[in-house]
TIVEX-654019 format. One record per residue (C-alpha): z, x, y. Coordinates in steps of 0.001 Angstrom, whole numbers, plus 500000, padded with zeros to 6 digits. Example, Ala and Ser with C-alpha at 12.3 -4.5 7.8 and 13.67 -1.06 7.14 Angstrom:
<rs>
{{507800,512300,495500}};
{{507140,513670,498940}};
</rs>
This chain:
<rs>
{{500385,500061,499678}};
{{498889,501616,503727}};
{{501570,502172,505954}};
{{501945,500241,509305}};
{{500849,503623,511011}};
{{497920,503357,509034}};
{{496794,500089,509825}};
{{497244,500348,513524}};
{{494633,503415,513132}};
{{492576,502010,511569}};
{{492695,498813,514180}};
{{492276,501669,516663}};
{{489614,503807,515534}};
{{487279,500567,514752}};
{{488254,499153,518513}};
{{487404,502539,519601}};
{{484132,502522,517537}};
{{483145,498835,518883}};
{{483581,499670,522717}};
{{482150,503150,522752}};
{{479510,501978,525302}};
{{481718,499963,527203}};
{{482491,501159,530426}};
{{483700,499572,533921}};
{{482843,501417,537334}};
{{486197,502962,539012}};
{{486469,500350,541118}};
{{487725,498238,538816}};
{{491157,499107,538732}};
{{491099,498299,542768}};
{{490220,494891,541271}};
{{492539,494684,539103}};
{{495591,495916,541604}};
{{494711,493365,543668}};
{{494775,490497,541119}};
{{497706,491221,540247}};
{{499420,492409,544027}};
{{498166,488803,544923}};
{{499220,486974,542631}};
{{502620,487916,542476}};
{{502667,487645,546370}};
{{501066,484810,545542}};
{{503875,483341,543659}};
{{506527,484529,546109}};
{{505052,482684,548964}};
{{504888,479636,546722}};
{{508921,479418,545889}};
{{511119,481657,548080}};
{{512162,479837,550930}};
{{509570,477311,550319}};
{{508001,475497,554309}};
{{507419,472078,552911}};
{{503310,471221,552875}};
{{502761,475190,553898}};
{{499125,475383,553552}};
{{497960,477510,550560}};
{{495150,479326,552782}};
{{498072,479967,555495}};
{{500130,481680,552434}};
{{497227,483774,551391}};
{{497055,485203,555394}};
{{499845,486355,555373}};
{{500340,487845,551816}};
{{496761,490242,552399}};
{{497225,493166,554644}};
{{500071,494624,552859}};
{{498074,494430,549500}};
{{495327,496265,550530}};
{{497501,498905,552434}};
{{499052,499824,548875}};
{{495902,498901,546891}};
{{493687,501483,548614}};
{{496432,504295,548671}};
{{496423,504157,545067}};
{{492846,504052,544621}};
{{491941,506833,546455}};
{{495253,508743,546276}};
{{495642,509202,542545}};
{{493365,509671,539411}};
{{493151,507283,537159}};
{{496370,507570,534758}};
{{498739,507919,537800}};
{{497579,505213,539458}};
{{497817,502893,536518}};
{{501607,504044,535760}};
{{502197,503433,539533}};
{{500735,500227,539301}};
{{502892,499123,536280}};
{{506225,500506,538271}};
{{505000,498346,541454}};
{{504067,495068,539760}};
{{506922,495089,537385}};
{{509454,496093,540597}};
{{508326,493522,542445}};
{{508448,490793,540022}};
{{511993,492243,539489}};
{{512677,491731,543450}};
{{510836,488829,544149}};
{{512899,486965,541393}};
{{516132,488351,542905}};
{{515661,487661,546229}};
{{514598,483709,544572}};
{{517692,483912,542826}};
{{519619,484339,545908}};
{{517489,482358,548605}};
{{518632,479609,546454}};
{{522050,480111,546102}};
{{522428,480984,550375}};
{{519113,480073,551615}};
{{518605,483172,552997}};
{{517098,485906,551966}};
{{518881,489766,551491}};
{{518764,492764,552508}};
{{518412,496237,550521}};
{{522053,497619,551689}};
{{523300,493789,550130}};
{{523370,495181,546827}};
{{526075,496616,547083}};
{{527738,493245,547887}};
{{526360,491773,544863}};
{{529796,490864,542620}};
{{530009,487777,543974}};
{{526785,486447,542678}};
{{526941,487731,539230}};
{{529781,485215,538415}};
{{527557,482281,539096}};
{{524161,483685,538226}};
{{524255,481949,535152}};
{{524341,478291,537110}};
{{521585,480291,539693}};
{{518701,480687,536439}};
{{519277,477080,535520}};
{{518053,475475,538779}};
{{514863,477797,538487}};
{{512377,475722,537220}};
{{510420,476775,533965}};
{{507744,476837,535394}};
{{508218,480148,537474}};
{{509126,481646,534478}};
{{506258,481344,532788}};
{{503946,483247,536080}};
{{506003,486325,535815}};
{{506076,486267,532509}};
{{501748,485848,532807}};
{{502154,488108,535089}};
{{503622,491040,533207}};
{{501418,490436,530604}};
{{498684,491120,532931}};
{{500042,493808,534428}};
{{500337,495659,530525}};
{{496647,494743,529836}};
{{495250,496085,532826}};
{{496751,499175,531644}};
{{495642,499095,528763}};
{{492046,497666,530361}};
{{492044,500894,532918}};
{{493221,503726,530595}};
{{490902,503041,528093}};
{{487390,501792,529617}};
{{487303,502685,533360}};
{{485958,505426,534961}};
{{488111,507891,537240}};
{{487296,507179,540972}};
{{487680,511118,541406}};
{{485072,512245,538624}};
{{482037,514163,540244}};
{{483698,514207,543514}};
{{484197,517872,545107}};
{{487897,518665,545174}};
{{487893,519314,549243}};
{{486577,516128,549336}};
{{489240,514644,547545}};
{{492078,516384,550294}};
{{490443,515130,552959}};
{{489579,511584,551540}};
{{493393,511049,550255}};
{{494414,512566,554049}};
{{492775,510228,555546}};
{{493850,507380,553630}};
{{497618,508370,553736}};
{{497089,508515,557636}};
{{495291,505207,558360}};
{{497297,503404,555939}};
{{500725,504736,557722}};
{{499022,503941,561106}};
{{498072,500424,559851}};
{{501809,500155,558863}};
{{503173,501050,561974}};
{{500716,498661,564098}};
{{501181,495668,562499}};
{{504270,494633,564133}};
{{501664,495074,567325}};
{{499196,493813,566018}};
{{501445,490248,564885}};
{{503041,490150,568103}};
{{500456,490997,570648}};
{{500890,487335,572008}};
{{504246,487317,572780}};
{{505592,488158,576273}};
{{508629,490088,576574}};
{{511936,487983,577223}};
{{510622,484226,576865}};
{{508912,483763,573077}};
{{509496,487662,572095}};
{{511708,487462,569416}};
{{508737,487772,566665}};
{{508175,491227,567872}};
{{512086,491771,568744}};
{{512630,490733,564862}};
{{510000,493345,563361}};
{{511913,496328,565442}};
{{514890,495344,564323}};
{{514637,492921,561559}};
{{517407,491350,563023}};
{{516711,487564,560688}};
{{515879,488090,557021}};
{{514088,484268,556410}};
{{512316,484371,560022}};
{{510734,487671,558803}};
{{509961,486990,555553}};
{{508412,483557,556606}};
{{506102,485149,559110}};
{{504660,487715,556075}};
{{504837,488292,552630}};
{{507455,489630,549925}};
{{505527,492958,550115}};
{{505983,493448,553999}};
{{509423,491754,553720}};
{{510377,494545,551952}};
{{508527,497910,554078}};
{{510121,496696,556732}};
{{513411,496344,555384}};
{{512933,500408,553712}};
{{511696,500872,557388}};
{{514498,499351,559156}};
{{516840,500558,557107}};
{{516008,504072,557176}};
{{515312,504286,561170}};
{{519179,502784,561659}};
{{520458,505560,559322}};
{{519006,508351,561248}};
{{519390,506409,565194}};
{{522498,508385,566321}};
{{524271,505437,568504}};
{{526350,507775,570479}};
{{525706,506098,573797}};
{{528487,504158,574954}};
{{526979,502792,579064}};
{{525338,499563,577378}};
{{528495,498399,576420}};
{{530570,499784,579259}};
{{528171,498099,581663}};
{{528785,494743,579330}};
{{532251,494745,580343}};
{{531886,495659,583449}};
{{529526,493041,584139}};
{{532045,490340,583311}};
{{534338,488505,585727}};
{{537532,489191,584538}};
{{540029,486778,582279}};
{{542362,484579,583966}};
{{545571,483003,583070}};
{{544556,479416,582388}};
{{546557,476003,580845}};
{{546124,477245,577800}};
{{547648,480631,577834}};
{{550390,481582,576281}};
{{551440,478479,575207}};
{{551982,479560,571276}};
{{553674,482620,572370}};
{{556173,484218,570031}};
{{555720,481409,567267}};
{{554124,482772,563426}};
{{550352,481877,562883}};
{{548944,481442,559513}};
{{544903,481840,559438}};
{{543390,479404,556416}};
{{539676,480617,555805}};
{{537743,477666,553959}};
{{535673,478176,552189}};
{{532066,476622,552334}};
{{534108,473526,553505}};
{{532041,471809,556240}};
{{531977,468542,557578}};
{{530077,467162,555024}};
{{532878,467821,552548}};
{{535680,466908,555109}};
{{536161,463605,555089}};
{{539350,461470,554982}};
{{539019,459937,551422}};
{{539019,463454,549680}};
{{540130,465543,552400}};
{{542696,463132,553704}};
{{545222,466247,555334}};
{{542396,467927,556848}};
{{541360,464858,558405}};
{{544692,464440,559891}};
{{545504,467773,561308}};
{{542107,468287,562467}};
{{542404,464777,564451}};
{{546267,465449,565804}};
{{545487,469401,566244}};
{{542685,471489,569051}};
{{539726,470732,567610}};
{{537059,472797,568489}};
{{534049,470366,567717}};
{{531325,472178,568771}};
{{532461,475665,566850}};
{{529687,477118,565338}};
{{529964,479934,562414}};
{{527561,481897,562870}};
{{526077,483625,559683}};
{{525751,487727,560466}};
{{525300,490261,558547}};
{{524331,489740,554515}};
{{527830,488874,553357}};
{{528738,485543,554562}};
{{532434,484944,553457}};
{{533426,488037,554446}};
{{530999,488398,557492}};
{{534031,485480,559090}};
{{536671,487192,557688}};
{{535430,490522,560005}};
{{533964,488104,563277}};
{{537742,486032,563384}};
{{540146,489316,562592}};
{{538023,491804,564708}};
{{536041,489630,567291}};
{{532360,490987,565892}};
{{529746,490347,563825}};
{{528415,491923,561303}};
{{525656,493910,561724}};
{{522300,492825,559484}};
{{521218,495638,557060}};
{{524315,497630,556696}};
{{526882,497284,554329}};
{{529762,496283,556573}};
{{531953,496425,554334}};
{{531722,500512,553739}};
{{529849,501151,556832}};
{{533230,500727,559184}};
{{535987,501445,556722}};
{{536554,504241,558696}};
{{536563,502414,562213}};
{{539202,501843,564401}};
{{540290,498367,565224}};
{{543118,498228,567907}};
{{542477,494850,569407}};
{{542164,493211,565656}};
{{544143,490228,565130}};
{{546844,492313,562724}};
{{547146,495181,564992}};
{{547955,493159,567675}};
{{550595,490576,566208}};
{{552524,493997,564447}};
{{552663,495333,567940}};
{{554703,492087,568581}};
{{556843,492881,565716}};
{{555485,490591,563121}};
{{554345,491169,559559}};
{{550877,490823,558761}};
{{549224,489859,555425}};
{{545647,489150,553706}};
{{546221,486589,550736}};
{{543131,485522,548844}};
{{542485,485613,544548}};
{{540106,488250,543920}};
{{540446,491568,543314}};
{{540907,494234,545951}};
{{537674,495711,545568}};
{{535916,492145,545898}};
{{534324,493235,549635}};
{{536461,495960,549728}};
{{539204,494761,550758}};
{{541413,496211,549590}};
{{540337,499308,552104}};
{{539213,496943,554511}};
{{542705,495068,555090}};
{{544102,498640,556023}};
{{541035,498855,558560}};
{{542135,495535,560139}};
{{545736,496760,560291}};
{{547411,494153,558006}};
{{549895,495882,555940}};
{{549166,494419,552443}};
{{546279,492734,550647}};
{{548447,490138,548278}};
{{546111,489623,545155}};
{{547396,486504,543862}};
{{548050,487365,539952}};
{{550064,490647,541378}};
{{552406,488861,543631}};
{{552890,485415,541843}};
{{556113,484379,539300}};
{{553649,482440,536863}};
{{550732,485198,535792}};
{{549470,482416,533834}};
{{547893,479986,536043}};
{{544507,479262,537222}};
{{544561,481381,540670}};
{{541128,479727,542098}};
{{543361,476607,542978}};
{{543982,477013,546329}};
{{547070,475886,546260}};
{{548661,478492,544288}};
{{549576,480201,547291}};
{{552203,477416,547947}};
{{553305,475930,544907}};
{{553935,479614,543342}};
{{557556,480862,544520}};
{{556361,484733,544864}};
{{553660,484102,546721}};
{{555112,481574,549155}};
{{558060,483788,549788}};
{{555264,486742,550813}};
{{554090,483889,552970}};
{{557077,483359,555024}};
{{559218,486599,554311}};
{{559380,488084,557964}};
{{560957,486299,560929}};
{{557678,486221,562515}};
{{554644,486550,560401}};
{{550825,486453,560474}};
{{548954,485523,557444}};
{{545753,484773,556465}};
{{544816,482973,553604}};
{{541172,482838,552211}};
{{540754,479562,549875}};
{{538173,479497,547069}};
{{537964,475943,545445}};
{{535454,474508,547367}};
{{533235,477767,545900}};
{{529828,476965,544121}};
{{529319,476500,541489}};
{{529402,472710,541803}};
{{529731,471368,537945}};
{{531938,470417,535381}};
{{533938,473364,535708}};
{{538434,474131,535382}};
{{538273,473585,539635}};
{{536557,470206,538921}};
{{538481,468816,536261}};
{{541398,469911,537704}};
{{540656,467760,541079}};
{{540000,464696,539041}};
{{543330,464946,537175}};
{{545182,465071,540427}};
{{542630,462664,542081}};
{{540897,460462,539455}};
{{539164,458341,542282}};
{{536706,460962,542845}};
{{534958,461414,539743}};
{{531541,461619,539818}};
{{529189,458536,539053}};
{{527525,458623,535555}};
{{524428,459964,538014}};
{{526600,462517,539786}};
{{525171,464803,542007}};
{{526583,468547,543329}};
{{527967,466750,546550}};
{{530257,464448,544209}};
{{531451,467879,542057}};
{{531731,469056,545718}};
{{533410,466285,547015}};
{{536196,466916,544080}};
{{536323,470603,544222}};
{{537248,470145,548478}};
{{539974,468097,547637}};
{{542004,471379,546305}};
{{541959,473178,549703}};
{{543076,469611,551303}};
{{545911,469996,549001}};
{{547225,473294,549667}};
{{546547,472816,553528}};
{{548822,469500,553048}};
{{551402,471089,550738}};
{{551577,474559,553026}};
{{552602,471773,556319}};
{{555241,470320,553941}};
{{556789,473323,552844}};
{{556784,474648,555861}};
{{558295,471369,557217}};
{{561042,471430,554144}};
{{562055,475174,554787}};
{{562380,474480,558932}};
{{559751,476716,559940}};
{{557097,474214,561162}};
{{558080,474139,564384}};
{{557754,477841,564781}};
{{554679,477914,563101}};
{{550882,477588,564299}};
{{547929,477081,561327}};
{{544070,477706,562194}};
{{542052,476073,559908}};
{{538580,478131,560047}};
{{535434,477691,557580}};
{{533475,480527,556653}};
{{529925,479095,556477}};
{{528097,475348,555703}};
{{527937,474285,552183}};
{{524633,476303,550957}};
{{525053,474884,547729}};
{{524275,471337,548936}};
{{521164,472587,551730}};
{{519154,470812,550133}};
{{520348,467371,550750}};
{{520382,468000,554629}};
{{518383,469988,557179}};
{{516610,473280,556858}};
{{517676,474145,560476}};
{{520460,477284,559236}};
{{521734,477161,562720}};
{{522436,473774,563471}};
{{524036,472929,560463}};
{{526276,476399,560867}};
{{528519,473122,563277}};
{{531455,473645,560966}};
{{534952,472746,561240}};
{{537563,474694,563076}};
{{540898,473657,564468}};
{{544826,474342,565066}};
{{547652,472755,563813}};
{{550977,472558,565013}};
{{553983,470412,565327}};
{{554549,468384,568306}};
{{550611,470010,569743}};
{{548853,467102,572370}};
{{546217,466437,570147}};
{{542596,467617,571838}};
{{539475,467338,571349}};
{{537406,470797,572430}};
{{533748,469925,573394}};
{{532842,473543,574746}};
{{530489,474991,572775}};
{{531775,478576,570912}};
{{530989,480379,567918}};
{{532902,482464,565875}};
{{533243,485811,567962}};
{{535289,483449,570229}};
{{538146,483123,567861}};
{{539871,486500,568364}};
{{540196,486500,572071}};
{{541140,482035,572602}};
{{544027,483387,570122}};
{{544857,486603,572235}};
{{545213,483943,574835}};
{{546805,481079,573340}};
{{549773,484011,571653}};
{{549609,485687,575072}};
{{548952,489253,572965}};
{{547534,491122,576002}};
{{543795,491572,577678}};
{{540814,488948,576503}};
{{538881,491162,578445}};
{{538254,493539,575563}};
{{536098,491100,573227}};
{{531941,490688,573253}};
{{533247,486714,573023}};
{{535290,484747,575360}};
{{537962,482657,575573}};
{{536800,479295,574768}};
{{539374,477751,577215}};
{{538742,479988,579901}};
{{537018,478025,582922}};
{{534086,480330,583901}};
{{533151,480361,580201}};
{{530428,477482,580054}};
{{530307,477614,575995}};
{{527818,479604,574484}};
{{526814,480586,570720}};
{{524076,482811,569298}};
{{522982,483190,565979}};
{{521607,486803,563925}};
{{517642,485429,564826}};
{{518783,484611,568548}};
{{518559,481507,568312}};
{{521521,480125,570310}};
{{522935,476962,571630}};
{{524740,476134,574929}};
{{525982,472578,576447}};
{{522531,471876,577924}};
{{519711,473656,574897}};
{{519059,474496,571385}};
{{516828,477553,571276}};
{{515183,478777,568247}};
{{511905,481984,568345}};
{{512890,482482,572527}};
{{511666,478472,573184}};
{{513436,475031,574060}};
{{513446,473036,570558}};
{{516407,470734,571766}};
{{516802,469103,574734}};
{{520947,467803,575685}};
{{520812,467342,579226}};
{{516965,465444,579665}};
{{516063,467591,582132}};
{{513264,469890,581920}};
{{514338,473790,581455}};
{{513975,475973,583805}};
{{511968,479140,582468}};
{{513823,481982,584216}};
{{516919,479952,582851}};
{{515568,479652,579136}};
{{514714,483704,579981}};
{{518068,484904,580797}};
{{519846,483357,577532}};
{{517416,484752,575482}};
{{518613,488234,576782}};
{{522054,487263,576835}};
{{522245,486653,572916}};
{{520255,489843,572639}};
{{522240,491859,574340}};
{{525804,490316,573194}};
{{524359,491163,569492}};
{{522974,494790,570787}};
{{526694,495363,572117}};
{{528399,493969,569370}};
{{526480,496167,566901}};
{{527085,499225,569118}};
{{530900,498971,569018}};
{{530450,499201,565572}};
{{528141,502180,565353}};
{{529706,503947,567759}};
{{533718,503042,566481}};
{{533822,502185,570521}};
{{537409,501791,570507}};
{{538457,504738,568540}};
{{540003,506142,571409}};
{{542063,503157,572885}};
{{545059,501506,572724}};
{{545701,498115,573410}};
{{547486,497040,576611}};
</rs>
């Protein structure tokens, strides 16, 4: 009996004999390169961040430039064998990279930057649920494209002429150099070609985004998956080498601002304890009276910032809010925030200011300290300890993902309140994706059977039930503080980290407007108040500084919300902004709240203000601006 190797050799010999006269021209590999890359591009143009009714011809127009650059470089700079190998590597890599972006966009309604891979540990835990939501047709297309790549490599290596055969060696060098230079120039020129019709100031967002990569989804929707990756690499490398040693723009920004003056809210909470409850995904969709009666009551009986926007900055959204509340600074896009600024000084951070007043300051969460590098970053912010629930809890067997663990477990609650004066930062979890029949949902309906999902239950119904666990924690926290006689001297800030991305498909596609999320302060005996002024996460710390009388409010990019001279302003990573009169996107007014025709010069000035605030914010972090300063 002949061996398998002998059978294969015989088959190969017959195939070689039958096809010995078959030869493909040297341009044949280029055709296969183009077809494969174009199909990969088209697949992800139609599946990632899908625009409803987006014409397929515009998808093709979107993707054609970067394909031609890649193909021409592969065709002319290498021989047949190297080009086939490079083609296979690029094809497989782009299929995997595009699929990763597809999974990420399904979970968070945006795309990731390369540096975000350092924070992917959070997503791994929910990968199974994400994969279930990917259509089978997408997996089939990916499989077919992998097959096409394998077949193409086989055909090129066996039948194609080498494009360099018969070409003088000197001419090869000239051709390779010319193609490389032309490709590089073309890549560099694309931003200017595509944005030549945009004026500086009004409508300049697209050009600015190419240069600085401030909005991942906007850049992707203007281009394709190849160009998106290319811009990410260029902008990341450029940012790594640029020296931000000039502090003059920061000094100018602060010098031009009118000094903050005391107002009716200055120092009203001075000497009181503060507990910050950062609520995971608990937006206005999730807080309503039936499932969250405690939070609804606290919102109505406290100071409610009705036009607060949890602006999403950087590539780690939950930690991005954590950074902004604690330091007053947004996370720059494309930088590994949890590592890049771990050595920075933040003398005006929330914990450092409270500790300067003799308070203890601790951060509380169920997750491990290496998650988002919190074990290091809590010290950078100025906290004394990062309290991981299972390490400090008396009952080590309970489910620490249930939010009220921090109140019901004596070991954790005692840590919350052990000092005479304390600042505690609690990060909740129970309303986190996935929204399904998991342990958190089952615990929620055990407590609140009326919240059980219907026979045709949706993710939203699971979300409502799981949100009730966060509400339980809020109610139990206030009750226990009251029982211990601490509520009279304690203020609680409830703030949502970001809108609930898990059910985003059922709501607006506008990432900015749905970032209007709950933020309210509850304190016993406080006069109920609804603050209509537009504000964002960068304004929270200076507002707390004013309310608790902690020092100067003029050290921050944001403003005290109660400042009479502050009109109110929220801005976003893609340079969109909202003020009392307008919502402006891509440099143009898309929502008019005042009914009057917008003044062009005013819109330009506000566009520049959003850009200035973001650049000053980033420069403060890049230069470690506060390193030599001490709190007032």
